[in-house]
N, C-alpha and C positions, 0 to 999 in steps of 0.2 A: 692145970687145964680145967676148964669149966665142965661140970657134970650135968647141970640142968639146962633144959632147952632155952629157958628165958635168959640164962647167963650167957649162953653162946650167942644169942641174938643181941644182947647188950654189947658184947665184944665187937660184933660186926658193926653195929650202929656207931659205937665210939670210934672205930677206925675210920668209918666214912666221914663222921663229923670232924675228926682230927685233920683229915686231908682237906676238907672244905675250908676249915678255919685257917689252916696254913696258907692256902691259896689266897684268901681274902686279906690276911695279915701281910702277906708279901706284896699284894697290890697296894696296900696302905703305905708300906715303907717306900715303895717306888714312887708313889704319888707325892709323898712328903719330900723325898729327895729331888723330885722335879721342881718343886717350889724353891727349895733351898739352893739348887744349882742353876737357877735361871740366870740368863745373861743380863737382862734388864728388868726394870720394874713392870713394864707392860706384860712381858712374858710371865713374870712371877704372878701377876694378878690373874692372868688367864689360867695358869696351872692351879692357882689357889681356888678358883671357882670349881674346877673339876675335883680337886682334893676335898673341898668342903662337902660337895655332894656325896662323894664316896664315904667320907667319915660319917655323915648322917645316915647313909644307907646301912653301914656296918653297925651303927648304934641301934638302929631300928630293928635289925635282925638279931640283936643281942650278941654279936660277935665281939664287940668291945663295949665297955660301959659308956653310957651317955655323957658322964662327966669327963671321961678320958677323951672322948671326941671333942667336947667343948674346950678342954685344956689344949688339945693339939691345934684346934682352929685359932684359939686366942694367941698361942705362941707364934703360929705362922703369920697371923695378921700383924703382930708386933714386929716380926722380922721384916715383913713387906714395908711397913711404915718407916723403917730405918733406911731402906734403899732410896737412892736418889734418882 
């Protein structure tokens, strides 16, 4: 157990950030699944636009690294290009 006031505050802040990050990462996973599970190419493109926006937002908030966001967008774009 923490003994210093600052250590107790750090524990509270870390718990809060952990919950927030889990929420955003769950949103990211669901958005990616919506692109991969799309019925047709038009639907996939529409979901890709939303997912791209979300990934950029998460990268700007430093929840994920900007290179990870770029890699995810590239893989999704590659997947969409294979759809007919």
